[in-house]
N, C-alpha and C positions, 0 to 999 in steps of 0.2 A: 427785125429791117424789114422793111419794105424793099421790094427790087424795083428799081425806076427808069424808063428806056432807057438803053446805054449802057445801063449797069454794070460786071458783072455776077451772077446770082453769087448766092451767099452762101461760104464753106458749105458745111457742116464739122460739129468738132466734134472729134471721133477718138474713135483708142488709132483702129486704122493712119487716119488723118496722122497719128502721133504718132506711129512708126516710122509712114513713112517719108514724112521731117529727118526725121535719127534720121531714117539710110538713106538719104538724097543727100544730105553733112556726110556721111561719108563717100558717098562714091566720089559726092566733089575731094573731102579728102585724098582717097585710095586714084585720084588720076581718069576715074572711068566715066563722072560728067562736066559737063564748065557747069562756071558759078555762073548765075544763072542774071546775074550785073554784068557781072565783066565780061562773058564768053570765055576766059583762058578757062583752062585746061591746068589746073597746079594740085600738086603734091606734097602733102601733111599726115606721112607717116604718126606721127602719136594726135591729131584729129582723129586723121580716121580709125586705130585705136581705142581714147575714147566714147566715136558717137562708136562701136560695134558692143567697148565696156556696160554703155547705157542699153542695148538694146539686149544683154546678156543680164544684167540687172533688172530691166524689166518686163523681160520674160519668168525671172525667178519671181517675182513682189510679186506675180501677174498669175502665177500660178494652181491649176486647180478655179480658174474664173473666171476665166474665155470660150469663148463658140468655142468649137472643132475648124470652124472657121480664118477662127483670133489665130485659136495656135498654130493650123500651120502654114499661114502667113506667117507671122514671125520666128515657126520654124524654117520655112526657109530663104529670106529675107537676113536675116542671123547666119545661115547657111554658106547662102552664098554669097557673101560679106568677109566670113574670112577666108574662104579658098580666097579671094581676090586679093584679101592682104596676106596672104603666105603665098601667092605670087609672085607680089610691090615689092 
C-alpha cells in the first residue's frame, strides 16, 4: 500500500507492535493510561489480568524463538505490568 500526501505512514506488523498493543490494553485496564477514544481512565482488574496473562502466554510460546532485543522488551513489559497490577 502506497502512502499519499496527508496520510499516516503504514504501520509495520511485527512482534514488538503485537506486544505493545497487548501491553497498552493492560495499561488502560490498570488505569495507567487513558482510553484513546474517550480519554477516560478506568480500572478493570480482570481485563488487566487477562492482558498480562496473554503476554505471559506469548512469552512462553515464543521461548527460544526471539531475538535478544525482543526477549528483553517482552520481559521488561511483563515485569512492569505485573508490578503495577500488584500495586492496584
